[in-house]
C-alpha positions in Angstrom: 74.7 204.4 96.5 72.5 207.0 98.1 69.6 205.7 100.2 66.0 206.8 99.3 62.7 206.1 101.0 60.0 204.4 99.0 57.7 207.4 98.9 60.6 209.4 97.3 61.0 207.0 94.4 59.2 207.7 91.1 59.3 204.9 88.6 58.9 204.9 84.9 58.4 202.6 81.9 59.9 199.6 80.2 59.3 199.9 76.5 60.4 199.0 73.0 58.5 200.8 70.3 58.4 200.0 66.6 59.5 196.4 66.5 59.1 193.1 68.3 60.6 193.0 71.7 61.3 190.0 73.8 62.6 190.0 77.4 63.5 186.5 78.6 65.0 185.5 82.0 66.4 182.0 82.1 67.4 179.2 84.5 67.1 180.5 88.0 65.9 178.9 91.2 65.3 180.0 94.7 64.6 183.8 94.2 64.0 185.2 97.6 62.4 188.2 99.3 59.3 189.8 97.7 59.6 187.6 94.6 59.4 184.4 96.6 56.3 185.6 98.3 54.3 186.7 95.3 55.5 184.2 92.7 54.2 181.4 94.9 50.8 181.9 93.1 51.9 179.5 90.3 48.5 179.4 88.8 48.0 183.1 88.8 46.2 185.0 86.0 44.9 188.5 85.8 41.7 189.0 87.8 38.9 191.5 88.3 39.2 193.0 84.8 36.9 195.8 83.8 37.1 197.7 80.5 37.3 201.5 81.3 37.7 202.9 77.8 37.6 201.5 74.2 36.1 198.2 73.1 37.5 194.9 74.3 36.4 191.6 75.7 38.1 189.4 78.4 37.9 185.6 78.3 39.6 183.2 80.7 39.8 179.5 80.1 43.3 178.3 81.1 44.6 181.3 79.1 43.4 184.9 79.5 42.5 186.3 76.1 41.8 190.0 75.5 40.2 190.7 72.1 40.2 194.4 71.2 38.2 195.9 68.4 39.1 199.6 69.0 42.6 200.8 68.3 43.2 201.7 72.0 41.6 200.3 75.1 42.0 200.7 78.9 41.4 197.8 81.3 41.4 198.2 85.1 42.4 195.0 87.0 42.2 194.0 90.6 45.5 192.1 90.1 47.6 191.3 87.1 50.1 188.5 87.4 50.9 185.6 85.1 52.0 182.4 86.8 54.6 180.0 85.5 53.1 178.0 82.6 50.2 180.4 82.1 49.8 182.9 79.4 47.9 186.1 78.5 47.2 186.8 74.9 46.1 190.2 73.4 44.4 190.2 70.0 44.4 193.8 68.7 42.6 195.0 65.6 46.0 195.8 64.1 49.7 196.1 64.9 49.0 199.8 65.7 46.7 198.8 68.6 47.6 199.3 72.3 46.1 198.1 75.6 46.6 199.9 78.9 46.3 197.5 81.8 46.1 199.3 85.2 46.3 197.5 88.5 44.0 199.1 91.1 44.6 196.5 93.9 47.6 196.2 96.3 49.5 193.2 94.8 52.7 193.4 92.9 52.6 192.1 89.3 54.8 189.1 88.9 55.2 187.9 85.3 56.4 184.3 85.5 54.5 183.1 82.4 54.1 184.5 78.9 52.5 187.7 77.6 52.0 187.9 73.8 50.4 190.6 71.6 50.2 191.6 68.0 50.1 195.2 69.2 51.4 197.1 72.2 50.9 196.3 75.9 51.1 198.8 78.7 51.2 197.5 82.3 50.8 200.1 85.1 51.1 198.9 88.8 52.2 201.3 91.5 53.0 198.3 93.8 55.8 197.2 91.5 56.4 194.9 88.6 58.8 191.9 88.4 59.6 189.7 85.4 61.0 186.4 86.8 63.2 183.7 85.3 60.4 181.9 83.5 58.6 185.0 82.3 58.7 186.4 78.8 57.0 189.3 76.9 56.7 189.1 73.2 54.9 192.0 71.5 54.8 193.4 67.9 54.1 196.9 69.0 56.1 197.4 72.2 55.8 196.7 76.0 55.7 199.2 78.8 55.9 198.2 82.4 55.4 201.3 84.7 54.8 202.0 88.3 53.8 205.6 87.4 50.2 206.1 86.4 48.9 207.2 83.0 45.6 209.0 82.6 43.1 207.4 80.3 42.6 210.5 78.3 46.4 210.9 77.7 46.7 207.3 76.7 43.8 207.4 74.2 45.3 210.6 72.7 48.8 209.1 72.5 50.3 211.3 75.2 52.5 209.1 77.3 52.7 211.3 80.4 53.4 209.0 83.3 52.9 210.6 86.7 52.8 209.6 90.4 54.9 207.6 92.8 56.1 204.0 92.5 58.5 201.5 93.8 61.0 199.6 91.6 61.6 197.5 88.5 63.5 194.3 88.8 64.5 191.7 86.2 65.9 188.6 87.9 67.1 185.1 86.9 69.9 182.9 86.1 70.5 184.9 82.9 68.9 188.3 82.3 68.8 190.2 79.0 67.3 193.6 78.0 67.3 194.7 74.4 64.5 197.2 74.9 64.1 200.6 76.7 63.6 200.9 80.4 62.8 204.4 81.8 62.7 204.7 85.6 62.7 208.4 86.8 64.2 208.8 90.3 63.7 205.1 91.0 65.5 201.8 91.3 66.1 199.3 88.6 67.9 196.0 89.1 69.0 193.3 86.6 70.3 190.4 88.7 71.7 186.9 88.0 72.1 184.3 90.7 70.5 181.3 92.4 69.2 183.4 95.2 68.3 187.1 95.1 66.8 189.4 97.7 65.3 192.9 97.2 65.5 195.6 99.9 63.0 198.1 98.6 63.9 200.8 101.2 67.5 200.2 101.8 70.6 201.5 100.1 71.5 198.0 98.7 68.4 197.5 96.7 69.3 194.1 95.1 71.4 191.5 96.9 72.5 188.4 94.9 73.3 186.1 97.8 73.9 182.7 96.1 75.9 182.5 92.9 74.7 180.8 89.8 76.2 177.5 88.8 76.4 178.5 85.2 80.2 178.9 85.1 80.6 178.5 81.4 78.7 179.8 78.4 79.1 182.1 75.4 76.5 184.6 76.5 76.7 187.0 79.5 74.6 186.3 82.5 73.4 189.9 82.6 73.2 191.7 79.3 71.9 195.2 78.3 72.0 196.0 74.6 69.1 198.4 74.9 68.5 201.7 76.7 68.0 202.2 80.4 67.1 205.7 81.7 66.8 206.1 85.5 66.9 209.9 85.8 68.6 210.7 89.1 67.9 207.2 90.4 69.8 204.0 90.9 70.7 201.1 88.5 72.3 197.8 89.6 73.4 195.1 87.2 74.8 192.2 89.3 75.8 188.7 88.5 77.1 186.3 91.2 79.2 183.4 89.9 81.4 180.7 91.4 85.1 181.5 91.7 86.2 179.3 88.8 83.8 180.9 86.3 85.4 181.6 83.0 82.5 183.4 81.3 81.5 186.9 80.5 79.2 187.7 83.5 78.0 191.2 82.5 77.9 192.6 79.0 76.8 196.3 78.7 76.8 197.2 75.0 73.8 199.5 75.2 73.3 202.6 77.3 72.4 203.4 80.9 71.7 206.9 82.0 71.2 208.1 85.6 71.4 211.8 84.5 69.4 214.3 86.5 68.2 217.7 85.4 67.2 218.5 89.0 69.8 217.9 91.8 72.5 215.3 91.8 73.2 212.6 89.3 72.2 209.1 90.2 74.2 205.9 90.6 75.0 203.0 88.3 76.6 199.8 89.5 77.8 196.9 87.2 79.2 194.2 89.6 80.4 190.8 88.7 80.4 188.5 91.7 77.9 190.7 93.5 77.4 190.3 97.2 79.3 186.9 97.4 82.8 188.1 98.1 83.9 186.0 95.1 84.7 188.1 92.1 84.9 186.0 89.0 84.4 186.2 85.2 84.5 189.2 83.1 82.5 192.5 83.0 82.5 194.1 79.6 81.4 197.6 78.9 81.4 198.8 75.3 78.4 201.1 75.5 77.5 204.3 77.4 77.2 204.9 81.1 76.2 208.4 82.3 75.3 209.8 85.8 75.5 213.5 85.1 74.0 216.5 86.9 72.7 218.6 83.9 70.7 221.2 85.7 71.4 224.6 87.3 72.6 222.8 90.5 73.7 219.4 91.8 76.8 217.3 91.7 77.7 214.4 89.3 76.7 210.9 90.4 78.6 207.7 90.8 79.4 204.8 88.5 81.0 201.5 89.4 82.3 198.7 87.1 83.6 195.8 89.1 84.7 192.3 88.4 87.6 189.9 88.3 88.4 191.3 84.8 86.9 194.5 83.6 87.1 195.2 79.8 86.3 198.9 79.0 87.4 199.1 75.4 84.8 201.1 73.6 83.1 202.4 76.7 81.9 206.0 77.2 81.5 207.1 80.8 80.5 210.4 82.4 79.8 211.7 85.9 80.1 215.4 84.9 78.2 218.3 86.4 77.1 221.4 84.6 77.4 223.6 87.7 78.5 221.5 90.6 81.3 219.1 91.5 82.1 216.2 89.2 81.2 212.7 90.3 83.3 209.5 90.4 83.7 206.4 88.3 85.1 203.4 90.2 86.8 200.6 88.2 87.4 197.7 90.5 89.2 194.7 88.9 92.0 192.3 89.9 94.7 193.5 87.5 94.2 196.5 85.2 96.2 197.7 82.2 95.8 200.9 80.3 97.3 200.4 76.8 96.8 201.3 73.2 96.1 197.7 72.4 95.8 194.5 74.4 94.8 196.3 77.6 91.5 196.8 79.5 91.0 200.4 78.2 93.1 202.8 76.1 94.9 205.9 77.3 92.6 207.9 75.0 89.5 206.5 76.7 90.9 207.2 80.2 91.8 210.8 79.0 88.2 211.3 77.8 86.8 209.9 81.1 88.8 212.3 83.1 87.2 215.2 81.3 83.8 213.9 82.5 84.6 213.3 86.2 87.0 211.7 88.7 88.2 208.2 88.0 89.3 205.6 90.6 91.1 202.4 89.4 91.3 200.0 92.3 93.0 196.6 91.8 92.3 193.7 94.2 93.7 190.2 95.0 92.6 187.6 92.5 93.3 184.0 91.6 96.8 182.5 91.2 98.7 184.2 88.4 97.4 187.7 89.2 99.4 190.4 90.9 96.9 193.1 91.8 99.0 195.6 89.8 97.8 198.7 87.9 99.9 199.3 84.8 99.9 202.4 82.6 101.3 201.6 79.1 99.6 204.4 77.2 99.7 208.2 77.4 97.0 209.8 79.6 96.4 213.5 79.8 93.9 215.5 81.9 93.4 219.1 83.0 90.7 218.7 85.6 89.5 216.2 88.2 91.5 213.6 90.0 92.8 210.2 88.9 93.2 207.7 91.7 95.2 204.5 91.3 94.7 202.2 94.3 96.7 199.0 93.8 96.7 195.8 95.8 100.5 195.6 95.0 102.3 198.0 92.6 101.5 201.0 90.3 103.7 200.7 87.2 103.9 203.8 84.9 105.5 202.9 81.5 104.2 205.9 79.5 103.9 209.7 79.9 101.0 210.9 82.0 100.3 214.6 82.1 98.0 216.4 84.6 97.8 220.1 83.9 96.0 223.0 85.7 94.2 221.9 88.9 94.2 218.2 87.9 95.3 215.8 90.6 96.7 212.4 91.2 96.2 210.1 94.2 98.1 206.9 94.5 97.9 204.0 97.0 100.2 201.0 96.8 100.1 197.7 98.8 96.4 198.2 99.6 96.0 194.5 100.6 93.0 195.2 102.8 91.1 197.2 100.2 90.6 200.0 102.8 92.9 202.7 101.3 95.8 201.8 103.7 99.2 201.1 102.3 101.1 198.0 103.6 103.9 198.1 101.0 104.0 198.0 97.3 105.6 200.7 95.1 105.0 203.4 92.6 107.3 202.5 89.8 108.3 204.5 86.7 109.7 202.7 83.7 113.5 203.1 83.7 115.9 201.9 81.1 119.6 202.4 80.1 118.8 205.7 78.4 116.6 207.0 81.3 112.9 207.0 82.2 110.2 206.0 79.7 107.5 206.4 82.3 106.7 209.8 83.7 104.0 211.8 85.5 103.9 215.6 84.7 102.1 217.8 87.3 101.5 221.5 87.4 102.4 223.4 90.6 98.7 224.3 90.8 97.7 220.6 90.8 97.7 218.0 93.6 99.5 214.8 94.4 99.0 212.4 97.3 100.6 209.0 97.9 99.7 206.5 100.6 97.9 209.0 102.7 100.6 211.8 102.4 100.1 215.0 100.6 103.2 216.1 98.6 104.5 219.5 97.5 104.9 219.7 93.8 108.2 221.1 92.7 108.5 222.5 89.2 111.1 225.2 89.6 114.8 225.4 90.5 114.5 228.4 92.8 117.2 230.8 93.7 120.5 230.6 95.5 119.9 230.3 99.2 116.2 229.5 98.9 114.4 228.0 101.9 110.8 228.3 100.5 110.0 224.7 100.6 108.3 225.1 97.2 111.3 224.9 94.8 114.2 222.5 94.5 116.8 224.6 96.4 114.1 225.6 98.8 113.7 222.0 100.1 116.4 223.0 102.5 113.7 225.1 104.3 111.8 221.9 105.2 114.0 218.8 105.1 111.3 216.5 106.6 108.7 217.3 103.9 107.1 215.3 101.2 108.1 216.4 97.6 107.5 215.3 94.0 109.0 216.7 90.9 106.2 217.8 88.6 108.6 218.5 85.8 112.3 218.0 84.9 114.4 220.9 86.1 117.2 222.7 84.2 119.8 223.6 86.9 122.2 225.3 84.5 121.8 228.6 86.5 123.6 227.0 89.5 126.9 227.4 87.8 126.7 231.1 88.7 125.4 230.7 92.3 127.2 231.5 95.5 130.4 232.9 93.9 130.9 229.8 91.8 130.2 227.3 94.6 126.9 226.4 92.9 124.0 224.5 94.4 123.8 223.9 98.2 123.5 220.1 98.6 120.1 219.4 100.2 120.5 218.5 103.8 123.6 220.7 104.2 124.4 224.4 104.4 126.6 224.2 101.3 129.8 224.2 103.4 129.8 220.6 104.6 127.7 221.0 107.8 124.7 218.7 108.2 121.2 219.4 109.4 120.5 217.4 112.6 116.9 218.3 113.0 117.4 221.6 114.8 120.7 223.1 113.5 123.6 222.6 111.1 126.4 220.7 112.7 129.7 219.3 111.6 129.7 215.7 110.3 131.8 214.7 113.3 128.7 215.3 115.5 127.0 212.4 113.7 129.9 210.0 113.8 130.5 210.7 117.5 127.0 209.4 118.4 126.6 205.8 119.7 124.4 205.0 116.7 124.4 207.1 113.5 121.3 209.2 113.7 119.1 210.4 110.9 120.3 213.6 109.5 120.1 215.9 106.5 117.0 215.2 104.4 114.6 213.0 106.3 111.5 213.4 104.2 110.3 211.7 101.0 111.3 212.8 97.4 109.6 211.2 94.4 110.9 212.3 91.0 107.9 210.8 89.1 110.3 209.9 86.2 111.8 213.4 86.0 115.4 214.6 86.0 117.6 217.4 87.4 119.8 218.5 84.5 123.2 220.3 84.4 123.5 220.7 88.2 126.7 222.4 89.3 128.4 222.0 92.8 131.9 223.3 93.2 132.4 223.2 97.0 135.9 224.3 98.2 135.7 222.7 101.6 133.5 220.7 104.0 132.5 217.7 101.8 129.2 215.9 101.7 128.0 216.9 98.2 125.5 215.7 95.7 121.9 216.7 94.9 121.4 215.5 98.4 124.4 216.0 100.7 123.1 213.7 103.4 119.8 211.8 103.3 118.1 209.6 105.8 114.8 209.8 103.9 113.4 208.1 100.8 114.4 209.1 97.3 112.9 207.4 94.2 112.2 207.7 90.5 114.6 210.5 89.8 117.6 211.1 87.5 120.5 213.5 87.7 121.8 214.2 84.2 125.1 215.8 83.3 126.4 218.7 85.2 129.5 218.6 87.5 130.0 217.9 91.1 133.4 218.9 92.5 134.3 218.6 96.2 137.7 219.3 97.6 137.0 217.2 100.7 135.4 213.8 101.4 132.1 212.1 100.6 130.5 213.0 97.2 128.0 211.3 94.9 126.0 212.2 91.8 122.7 211.8 93.7 123.8 211.8 97.3 126.9 212.2 99.4 125.6 210.0 102.3 122.6 207.8 102.1 121.3 206.2 105.3 117.8 205.9 104.0 116.5 204.3 100.8 117.2 205.1 97.1 115.1 203.3 94.5 114.7 203.4 90.7 117.1 206.3 90.2 120.3 207.1 88.3 123.0 209.7 87.7 125.1 210.4 84.6 127.3 213.4 85.7 130.9 213.4 86.6 131.9 213.4 90.3 135.4 214.7 91.3 136.7 214.8 94.8 139.9 215.9 96.5 139.3 213.4 99.2 137.8 209.9 99.6 134.4 208.2 99.6 133.3 209.1 96.1 130.6 207.3 94.0 128.8 207.9 90.7 125.5 207.7 92.6 126.4 207.7 96.3 129.6 208.5 98.1 128.9 206.6 101.3 125.9 204.3 101.8 124.6 202.9 105.1 121.1 202.5 103.8 119.4 200.6 100.9 119.8 201.2 97.2 117.8 199.2 94.6 117.3 199.4 90.8 119.8 202.3 90.4 122.8 203.0 88.2 125.4 205.6 87.4 127.4 206.2 84.2 129.6 209.3 84.9 133.3 209.5 85.6 134.4 209.2 89.2 137.7 210.7 90.3 139.1 210.7 93.8 142.3 211.7 95.5 141.9 209.8 98.8 140.6 206.3 97.9 137.3 204.5 98.4 135.7 205.4 95.2 133.3 203.4 93.0 131.3 203.8 89.8 128.1 203.4 91.8 129.0 203.7 95.5 132.3 204.8 97.1 131.9 203.0 100.5 129.2 200.5 101.3 128.2 199.7 104.9 124.7 198.3 104.1 123.2 196.4 101.3 122.3 196.5 97.6 119.3 194.2 97.3 119.4 194.1 93.5 122.5 193.4 91.5 123.8 196.3 89.3 124.9 195.5 85.7 128.6 196.4 85.3 127.9 198.5 82.3 125.8 200.8 84.5 128.7 201.4 86.9 131.3 202.9 84.7 133.9 205.2 86.4 137.4 206.4 86.3 138.2 204.3 89.4 136.2 201.2 90.5 136.8 200.3 94.1 135.2 197.5 96.1 131.7 198.5 97.3 132.5 197.6 100.9 135.1 199.5 102.8 
């Protein structure tokens, strides 16, 4: 949240017009900071009252009573606070009556007692206004609490033009509820629940809930907004600190909050369960509207955060859009998070809509026992602008089709156990079944993709024979240490006519059986003559994103080491090789890779592999690396032995067992040779 000096903050009004409004804050003790200092005046009542306009009388005898005979009246006060157990009563001539109470002294107004009126009450205090846990306001005509001034003439004429500079509006207690309208231009507004709360009027963290409430159960939320909050270009914080074993809804936002700005950048909105305690618990529910847009001729969209152990966003509408600047960001920060058409934390349609209004970050964190810190996508999501970031404590699981077109981007982080954007493990998984992938991420070549701090080249085209561009599938041979993703499935049918019938040049090789050693293509014997088998061929990272390479043709007359990858020491994941034909008259062939000394995960091949030599597998010819969650279904034919439906020769490990029905081949040899 952006920091603002006090003299830069303009504050507005708290109002509910046309019906009875009641703001009640319950069951809190030990409120700290400014509140503790000013609320100590337990016997306080308004003092120094003087009628400046209209007709009214003031009487104090245990209770302060204002009797008003004109429709509108203005009273200037030296101070206006109501101590706990005390009350101020306004008797207006009718329900249409209104009283403007202006504080001319230097003290903050603290409402710890009761204010009642059969009309409307306006309270203006540039020093700030706080309604504490024991305070309540009950009016028939509306209540306005403002730190901006209102001229007498404007008020008497019904023109509510608030002007000037103010400080803040804070509603604090064990439970806080707003069903009215709060308007705070360019200022700070806080609704906080806890046993101890501190206000920092000039700092970036305006409201700090430092001791959680002991109210761990209950049917009502600790902080609730069913009304309207407007803080144009300013900052809103709704925070509830609770104990770790709380099982209740801590924040419920069914109304609307706007930090839109028509001049400059949008403001900031924070809804945080477990605020400032390091102990996230309970549920944060948003079914209303949150908006931090920049609507003027310049300025960027603002920021919105919804954080809690569990965050339910079904029915929420959120925007950080900008009319002429950069879009802002919405951060969703739960323990686990699921996007699903039903039974999840938000729908794919809702996430799609949110991405039209700004960037979205979903960041999962470690929670209580039984939670994994995973982010799971079970519903289709589509976006054509902005960036979706999935930052998972453990894994990102994509079990539906996600599609990012145009300049839209995706940023993923797995194994972020420190919550600092650094990967320590985890995985990006795409749903894979016996018939192929049911999870997928489509990307345009004009978009962007980053995973665990690395920027990837998006491949959407086959390329041409001999390509070394590094921007198409065949062109990967031009940069074998690069980072690549498939943004779309690729039809490789054209390879049947390449290179005088030899077809596709296996990645990591020159298409004639020679392997890239980092500086030149050398014969395979160069590798095997080393004291320890070095990394060779493809050494980068290749993520298929649930896509496939279809109808690939390789018909290599000599040299061996064939497959989509001839030799790989890198990382290959989430890709399928469907159909096609791989024929090699020498040794070492596989549907996905000839030699794997790196890692292959969540991948499969269905094409036929035929060799005039040995070491032939439906997926990998020779494996000295790691293969997990992979299968092959094509026919495997060899003339020299050591062939297998999945792997021809195995000198490493398969950490996950492979079902026999996924390893069908013409010849099934032992995996170890």
